[in-house]
C-alpha positions, 0 to 999 in steps of 0.5 A, spaced: 708 307 390 708 303 396 702 298 400 702 298 407 707 294 411 714 293 410 721 295 412 722 300 417 726 306 419 730 307 426 729 312 432 731 312 439 724 313 441 722 307 437 724 301 434 720 295 431 722 289 434 728 285 431 726 281 425 720 284 423 723 290 419 723 288 410 718 284 412 711 283 410 706 281 415 700 281 416 695 285 420 695 281 426 702 281 427 703 288 425 699 289 431 702 284 436 709 287 433 707 294 433 704 294 440 710 290 443 715 296 441 711 301 443 710 297 450 716 292 451 712 287 452 708 281 450 701 282 447 696 276 446 695 274 440 689 277 437 685 270 437 685 269 443 679 274 444 672 272 443 670 271 435 663 273 436 662 281 434 659 285 439 656 292 439 661 298 441 664 299 448 661 304 453 666 308 453 667 315 455 666 319 450 673 323 449 669 330 446 668 334 451 661 339 451 665 345 449 667 342 442 674 341 446 679 335 446 684 334 451 689 334 446 687 341 443 691 343 449 699 345 451 703 339 453 708 340 458 712 334 456 713 332 449 715 326 449 712 323 454 706 326 451 708 323 444 710 316 448 703 316 451 699 316 444 704 310 440 700 304 439 697 301 445 691 296 444 690 296 451 689 305 451 687 306 444 683 300 443 676 305 442 670 303 442 671 296 438 669 289 441 674 285 442 671 281 440 672 282 432 674 277 427 681 278 425 680 277 418 686 276 413 681 277 407 677 284 410 675 288 403 673 282 400 669 280 406 666 288 406 664 289 398 662 295 400 668 298 403 674 302 400 680 299 399 685 297 400 690 303 400 697 304 396 701 309 400 704 315 395 712 313 395 713 321 394 710 322 402 708 327 404 705 331 398 705 338 403 708 340 408 708 347 413 712 354 409 716 358 414 714 364 415 708 364 412 700 364 414 701 356 415 709 356 418 707 350 422 707 350 430 710 343 434 705 338 433 700 342 428 701 344 420 698 343 414 693 337 414 686 335 415 684 339 407 678 336 403 680 336 395 676 338 388 679 335 381 676 342 377 677 341 369 683 336 370 686 340 377 687 338 383 685 343 388 687 341 395 683 346 401 687 345 407 687 348 414 695 351 416 697 353 423 701 357 426 704 359 433 697 363 435 698 371 433 693 375 437 691 375 445 687 370 448 685 368 455 686 361 453 692 355 454 691 354 447 697 356 443 695 356 436 690 358 431 689 356 423 687 359 418 684 355 410 688 356 403 688 352 397 694 348 393 693 346 386 696 340 383 696 338 376 697 330 378 695 329 385 702 329 387 706 335 387 702 341 389 704 349 388 701 353 395 697 359 392 699 365 395 695 370 392 688 368 394 690 364 401 689 365 407 681 365 406 678 367 412 682 371 417 682 377 416 680 384 420 675 382 426 676 374 424 683 374 426 680 372 433 678 365 429 681 359 428 679 355 422 680 349 421 678 341 418 675 342 411 668 339 407 668 341 401 662 338 396 659 342 390 652 343 388 650 347 382 655 351 380 657 353 388 662 350 392 660 349 399 666 350 405 665 348 412 670 346 417 671 348 424 671 355 427 672 357 434 673 363 439 678 360 444 677 364 449 669 362 449 669 355 448 662 353 449 659 358 446 655 355 440 654 362 437 660 363 435 664 356 436 662 350 431 660 349 424 661 355 420 660 356 412 663 358 407 661 359 399 665 361 391 664 359 384 672 358 383 674 355 390 678 361 390 673 367 393 669 365 399 663 368 401 663 368 409 655 365 411 657 364 418 656 359 424 651 353 421 648 352 429 648 358 433 642 356 437 645 349 438 645 346 445 652 343 444 657 345 439 656 342 432 663 339 430 666 337 425 660 336 420 662 332 413 656 333 407 655 327 404 656 327 396 658 322 391 665 320 389 666 327 385 665 330 391 657 334 389 652 334 395 647 328 394 640 328 397 636 322 400 629 322 400 630 330 398 634 332 403 642 333 404 645 329 410 650 332 415 654 327 420 656 331 426 660 329 431 658 326 437 653 323 434 649 328 431 646 328 423 643 334 419 638 335 413 637 341 408 634 343 403 639 348 399 646 347 403 645 353 407 640 352 412 640 346 416 636 342 422 640 338 426 637 332 431 640 327 436 642 320 432 640 315 437 644 309 434 651 308 435 657 307 431 666 306 433 671 309 430 670 316 433 670 324 429 667 324 423 672 324 417 667 324 410 661 322 407 660 317 401 654 315 396 654 313 389 660 310 389 658 303 387 653 301 382 652 294 384 651 298 390 646 303 388 643 305 397 649 304 401 653 310 405 660 310 407 662 314 413 669 314 414 672 315 422 677 318 425 678 316 431 681 311 437 682 305 433 684 297 435 690 300 438 692 306 434 690 313 438 688 316 431 686 311 425 681 312 419 674 307 420 669 306 415 661 304 417 656 303 412 650 306 411 645 307 407 640 311 404 634 307 406 636 310 414 642 314 413 642 314 421 643 306 422 650 303 422 650 296 417 656 294 419 664 297 421 671 295 419 674 290 424 680 293 422 682 300 420 684 302 412 689 306 413 693 307 419 700 310 421 707 306 421 713 307 425 717 306 419 715 313 416 717 318 420 712 323 417 707 319 421 711 318 426 712 324 429 718 326 426 720 330 420 721 328 413 728 330 412 733 326 415 735 328 421 728 325 423 727 330 428 721 330 433 716 335 430 710 333 434 706 328 439 701 326 434 705 319 434 701 314 431 695 318 428 692 319 422 686 322 420 683 325 414 677 330 410 679 330 403 677 323 398 676 323 390 675 319 385 680 321 379 682 316 373 678 310 375 683 312 383 681 314 389 685 319 392 685 319 400 690 326 402 690 325 410 694 327 415 701 325 418 702 326 425 698 333 425 704 335 421 704 333 413 699 332 408 700 326 405 698 321 400 694 314 399 690 312 393 687 304 392 683 302 385 676 304 385 672 298 383 667 298 378 
């Protein structure tokens, strides 16, 4: 296993400054060094900013009214897009105040948070399969999946991408489905080709299924993901949060679009759950966090009612919502986020909320607990195998949907460059 920070992998598109490779360095030094490398210019030290935290900056919402993001559409210049999405304090600071304190003991100062994470030395743990339903394409592969530990085995239900294979009146050139891989140790996975993929069959081949949030209630597994019909973007009757259920994680019953009458697209729904991925009720109802400041509640996990959340927090999209993870803090909720984060194009954030008021943020981490590092080619847009070739324009991008606790550790399955699935772990606080 390895901690974030350390040596460097060289590539003509990106090289760390002289003297930084192979050195353990602080978070501040990483930010300064990565920015200098990406921009080729000196960077003002972060401690030059005011040290008093403020409310999130009022930046434009990168999610459009139809639920889409600019990065979903193909780029004409892959290398230029790769450079644009590299680490940049000015471009990708996100909604965070520039006055955030530069804390050297972030988790000591935030006892509610989960971390620090250690990246698995054998990353990536899952890759596209040539010629298969999850064969991948430039800038898309196997990622954004959920993890469940059942009878001592790890079940990873993931998004697999391929070039679009059905005619669509849209410029989007990829399409996705959901499948499953199984592991005895959480590190070495075998894809279940007998039951995968799940959804793109018959008339449903026209849809793309993406970004899994999986939880259990009773004897039933509930799979929430995004369903898209590219040529009818913005039509909430067929786009947005989709639900399917299963008793065994292999055979699924489609329930359908969860919010078919919504006024705007409901995307990236994450159900509040405990460390063993069981759905958690707050005040008698299950809770769901959704992109674009939406929140929903349900009494049965099938029927949901949403409304706008008047409160704001930084961090971007919804990744995962966790409760009942620390006996010493039974009221705490963590919402993990993914988006522009203090210079990273996409990195993980953590926001503290509470069961007393699941809508109101109480605190958030000032720095990302899990971010891409250019020394790992598979996190920086390049193939894991040598020679490291450019395989994705997502050069500084980590996002995740899969987290579980097993044997006193947190297991986090995150996407590297939107192409691979990687693993990071951290001790679970007793």
